[in-house]
N, C-alpha and C positions, 0 to 999 in steps of 0.2 A: 504494500500500500504506500502511495506517495504522500508526502507531508509538506506543509508550508515551510519555507526556509527560516522564518524568524521565530515562530512559536512552536513549530513542529505539530501543527494541527493536521489531523488526517483529512485528506481530500476524499470526496465521493468519487467512485470509479464508475465509468460507463457500464451499465448492465449489472451493477452491484446489487446483490440481494440484501435485505435488511438495512437499507440506507440509514434508518433512524438510529442504529447502533453507532455508526460512524459519526453521524451528526451529534448525537448525545455525548460522545467522547470528546469531540471538539468543544462543545459547550462546557463540559466539565473542566477542560484545560483552561479555557478562557476565564471561567469563573475563579479558577485558582490563581491566575497570574495578573489579571487586570486590577489595577489599584491594589497592588500587593501589600498586605498587612499580615504580619506574623505575630504569634503570641510571644515568642522568645527565641533566643539562640541557646540551644542546650544539646547535651551529648546523649541523653537517654530519653526514650519515648515516654510520654505521659501515661499515667495509668488508665484513664478513662476519657479518651478524646471523643469529640462529637464531630459528625460529618461537616466538612468544610473548614475545620480548623487547620492552621498551617504553622510550622515552625521552621527555623533554619537549623540544619543539623550541625552542631558544633564539633570541635576537635575531639578526638578519642571517643567517637560515638560507640554506643553499646547496644546490645539487644537487637531488635529489628532494624535499628539504624546503623549498625556496624557496616563500614564500607561506603557510607553515603555522605561523608563529610562535605559540607558546603552546599549540599542540595536543599531544595525546599521539600519538606516532608508534609504531604497533604493526607489527612485522614478522610477517606471516602469509602466507608465500610471495609477498610483495610488501608495499608500504607501505599501511597503512590509517591515516588520521588521524582522531582522535576529538576532538570539541569538548568540553572540560570545562565543567561547570556550576558556578556560584558555590557555594563551600563544599566542593568536592571537595578531598580531601587525598591527597597522594602521598608515599611514602617514597622519598627519593633515595639509593640505596645508595652512590654514589661519595662522598657527603659525610656519610653517616649522619645526614641531617636530614629534617625534614618540611616540605613546602610546601603551601600552601592557595591554590586559585584564587579570586581576588577577583571575578572577572567580567571583569577586564582584564589581570591579571598573576598570576604564581605568587609568593606572598609567603612568606618564611621565617618559620615559626612560632616559631623559637627554642627549641623543646622539647628538641632534642638538639644544639643548636649549641655544642658545646664545654662543657667542665666548668669551673665556677668554682673558682678556687684560693683558698687562704687559710683554708679551713674546717678546723678541727682537730676531732679526735674529742673528744666530751665525756668528762669524767672524773667519777667519783663513782658513786653508786648510782642507776641509772635505775629509775623505776617507770612503770607504764602512764600515769599522770596527769602525769608530768614527772620532775623530779629530786627526790631526797630533800632536804628543806629544810635538812638539816645540811651539805650539801656545796656548795650554790649559793645565793648571796645574791640578793635581789630585783633589785638594780642589775645584777648579772652576767646574770641571766636576761633582763632588759629589753634589754640590749645584744645578746644573741644573737637575740632575737625581732626586734628592729629590723633587724639585719643580714640575717636571713632574709627579712623583708618587703622590704627594699631589693633583694635578689637576685631575688626572685620578680617584683617590679615591673619591674626592668630587663629581665627575660626576657619580659615581656608576659603572664605567667601570671595575675597579678592586676592590678587597676587601681590607679592612684595615689590 
């Protein structure tokens, strides 16, 4: 059976019997990977999963997950392991963070990885273009912009 190049969805074949089986399999795979959200990254399968729940298989996987490190484990009346493709992103609900598959590992994107502290609310009159010139001096504004740039760079959101 031929499959789609990006998600590996099964194609219907000409003259194929029971086309609904192939179609339903494709829908199940789409349901598993579109807007990907997993419960956690862990090495051991959970005790009582429910249909549709997903995890990222962590290192030193055990039990039914042995040999499936890095894959997405989907419970669908049994374990189905999906091979991620480079660039896939998953929201990990246990840590409220995003991970991106590099092709060899799930990397923390840092987008929701904890909140920076030390930022205070700006005072003065804010305008769409910035702050009213009477309440903020240029050196003060430069300090805030530099601190913001440093924070964004540290998170990997912008380059250095």
